[in-house]
C-alpha positions in Angstrom: -20.0 31.8 13.6 -21.6 30.5 16.8 -24.2 28.6 14.8 -21.4 26.9 12.8 -19.5 25.9 15.9 -22.7 24.5 17.5 -23.3 22.5 14.3 -19.8 21.1 14.4 -20.3 20.0 18.0 -23.7 18.4 17.1 -22.0 16.6 14.2 -19.5 15.1 16.5 -22.2 13.9 18.9 -24.2 12.5 16.0 -21.1 10.6 14.9 -20.6 9.3 18.4 -23.9 7.3 18.0 -22.3 4.1 16.9 -24.8 2.1 14.8 -22.8 -1.2 14.7 -22.8 -1.4 18.5 -26.5 -0.5 18.8 -27.6 -2.8 16.0 -25.4 -5.5 17.4 -27.4 -5.3 20.6 -30.6 -5.8 18.6 -29.2 -8.9 17.0 -28.1 -10.3 20.4 -24.4 -9.3 20.3 -23.5 -7.5 23.5 -20.6 -5.5 22.1 -19.4 -6.0 18.5 -16.0 -4.7 19.5 -15.5 -7.9 21.5 -16.0 -10.1 18.4 -14.3 -10.7 15.1 -11.7 -8.0 14.2 -12.8 -5.9 17.2 -13.8 -3.0 14.9 -17.1 -1.2 15.4 -18.0 -1.1 11.7 -20.2 -2.7 9.1 -17.5 -5.1 7.8 -17.1 -6.7 11.2 -20.8 -6.8 11.6 -21.0 -8.7 8.3 -18.5 -11.3 9.5 -19.9 -11.6 13.0 -23.7 -11.3 12.6 -24.7 -11.3 8.9 -25.6 -9.3 5.9 -28.9 -7.9 7.2 -27.3 -6.3 10.3 -24.3 -5.2 8.2 -26.6 -3.5 5.6 -28.5 -1.6 8.4 -25.2 -0.6 9.9 -23.8 0.6 6.6 -27.0 2.6 5.8 -27.1 4.3 9.2 -23.4 5.2 9.1 -23.7 6.7 5.6 -26.7 8.7 6.7 -24.8 9.9 9.7 -22.3 11.4 7.3 -25.0 13.0 5.1 -27.2 14.7 7.7 -24.8 17.2 9.4 -23.4 18.3 6.0 -26.9 19.0 4.6 -28.0 20.8 7.7 -24.8 23.0 7.8 -25.2 23.8 4.1 -28.7 25.1 4.5 -28.6 26.7 8.0 -25.1 28.1 8.5 -25.4 30.9 6.0 -22.3 32.9 7.1 -19.2 30.8 6.5 -21.6 28.0 5.4 -19.1 26.2 3.3 -16.4 26.2 6.0 -18.8 24.8 8.6 -20.1 22.3 6.2 -16.5 20.9 6.0 -15.9 21.1 9.8 -19.2 19.3 10.4 -18.3 16.6 7.8 -14.9 16.1 9.6 -16.4 16.2 13.0 -19.0 13.5 12.3 -16.3 11.2 11.1 -14.2 11.9 14.2 -17.2 11.2 16.3 -17.6 7.8 14.6 -14.0 6.9 15.2 -13.8 8.3 18.7 -17.4 8.2 20.1 -17.9 10.0 23.4 -20.8 7.7 24.2 -18.8 4.5 23.8 -15.4 5.1 25.5 -13.9 6.8 22.4 -13.5 3.4 20.7 -15.5 3.3 17.5 -15.1 2.3 13.9 -12.7 3.4 11.1 -15.1 5.9 9.5 -15.4 4.4 6.0 -19.2 4.5 5.6 -19.6 7.8 7.5 -16.8 9.3 5.3 -18.7 8.1 2.2 -21.8 10.0 3.3 -19.9 13.2 4.1 -17.7 13.1 1.0 -20.8 12.6 -1.2 -22.6 15.7 0.1 -19.5 17.9 0.2 -18.8 16.9 -3.4 -22.3 17.6 -4.6 -22.4 21.1 -2.9 -18.9 21.8 -4.4 -20.1 21.0 -7.9 -18.0 17.9 -8.3 -20.7 15.2 -7.7 -18.7 12.7 -9.9 -16.1 12.2 -7.2 -18.1 9.7 -5.2 -19.0 7.5 -8.2 -15.4 7.4 -9.2 -14.2 6.5 -5.7 -16.9 3.8 -5.4 -16.0 2.3 -8.8 -12.3 2.1 -7.7 -13.3 0.6 -4.4 -15.6 -2.0 -5.9 -13.0 -2.9 -8.5 -10.2 -3.4 -5.9 -12.4 -5.4 -3.6 -13.8 -7.6 -6.3 -10.3 -8.3 -7.7 -8.5 -8.8 -4.4 -11.3 -9.6 -1.9 -9.6 -7.2 0.6 -12.1 -4.6 1.8 -9.4 -2.8 3.7 -7.2 -2.5 0.7 -10.0 -0.8 -1.3 -10.6 1.6 1.6 -7.0 2.5 2.1 -6.4 3.2 -1.6 -9.6 5.3 -1.9 -8.7 7.3 1.2 -5.3 8.0 -0.4 -6.8 8.9 -3.8 -9.5 11.2 -2.5 -7.3 14.1 -1.6 -5.3 13.8 -4.7 -8.4 13.9 -6.9 -9.7 17.0 -5.0 -6.3 18.7 -5.2 -5.9 18.1 -8.9 -9.5 19.1 -9.7 -9.1 22.6 -8.0 -5.3 23.1 -8.6 -6.0 26.2 -10.7 -8.7 27.6 -8.5 -7.5 29.8 -5.7 -11.0 30.4 -4.2 -10.7 30.2 -0.4 -13.5 27.6 -0.2 -11.7 25.2 -2.5 -8.5 25.7 -0.5 -10.5 24.7 2.6 -12.0 21.8 0.7 -8.5 20.5 -0.3 -7.3 20.8 3.3 -10.4 18.9 4.4 -9.8 16.1 1.9 -6.2 15.6 3.0 -7.2 15.6 6.7 -10.0 13.1 6.0 -7.8 10.9 3.7 -4.9 10.9 6.2 -7.2 10.0 9.1 -8.7 7.1 7.1 -5.3 5.7 6.2 -4.1 6.1 9.8 -7.2 4.2 11.1 -6.3 1.3 8.8 -2.7 1.1 9.9 -3.1 -2.3 11.4 -4.8 -3.5 8.3 -1.9 -2.3 6.3 0.5 -4.2 8.5 -1.6 -7.4 8.0 -1.8 -6.8 4.2 2.0 -6.6 4.1 2.3 -9.7 6.3 -0.3 -11.6 4.3 -2.6 -12.2 7.3 -5.4 -9.8 6.4 -8.8 -11.5 6.2 -10.6 -11.5 2.8 -14.3 -11.3 2.2 -15.9 -14.6 3.3 -13.2 -15.3 5.9 -13.4 -14.9 9.6 -11.0 -12.2 11.0 -7.6 -13.7 11.8 
C-alpha cells in the first residue's frame, strides 16, 4: 500500500516536469505559455517553434505517461492494478497542474496517450489505443482541428472501456472504468475553451497561428 502511494506521488512529480517549457528554452523561447495559444503542449510548440521541437515534446510527454504505469505494474505487487491506474491518473494531473511550473501546464493529451496505451496493454485490450489513434487521425485530417479530435477521443475512451467490460464485474475492471471516465472527463474539461472556440468558429486549424 505504502509503495503504491509513493509511486502515485512520484508519478505526479514526473508529470510536473513539463517538456514543452524545457524544450522551448532549448530553442530560445523563454516560456511557451507566453506564446501562441498559451498552452504548454506539443501543438502550441508546433505553431510557435516548429516540427522538430514539437516532435521532441510529444515524444517526452508520451514517455512520461508510459514510465510510471510500467513501474507500478512491475513493482507494486499488492494492489498493483489499482496503483497502476492511480499512477496513470497522477502523471496526467501533474502534466496539467505541474508543481514545478506554477500549476499551469498543458492539456494532457500526449501524456494521456502514453498512460492509456500501457493501461490498455496490461488490461488485455491493447487494441484500444490504435482505435483511438485512428479516430483522432481521421477527425484531424478531415477537419484540421486538433482540439476536436482530442475532445472526441477523450469522450469516446470511457465509453469504449465501459462497453468492453460491461459484463465483467471484476473489481479491477470496475476501477479501470472509473479511471477511464475520470481521465476522459478531465481531458474534455481541459479543452473547454477550445470547445467554445469551435462553436464560435474561431478555433485555429493546423497550419494557422492561434487566434
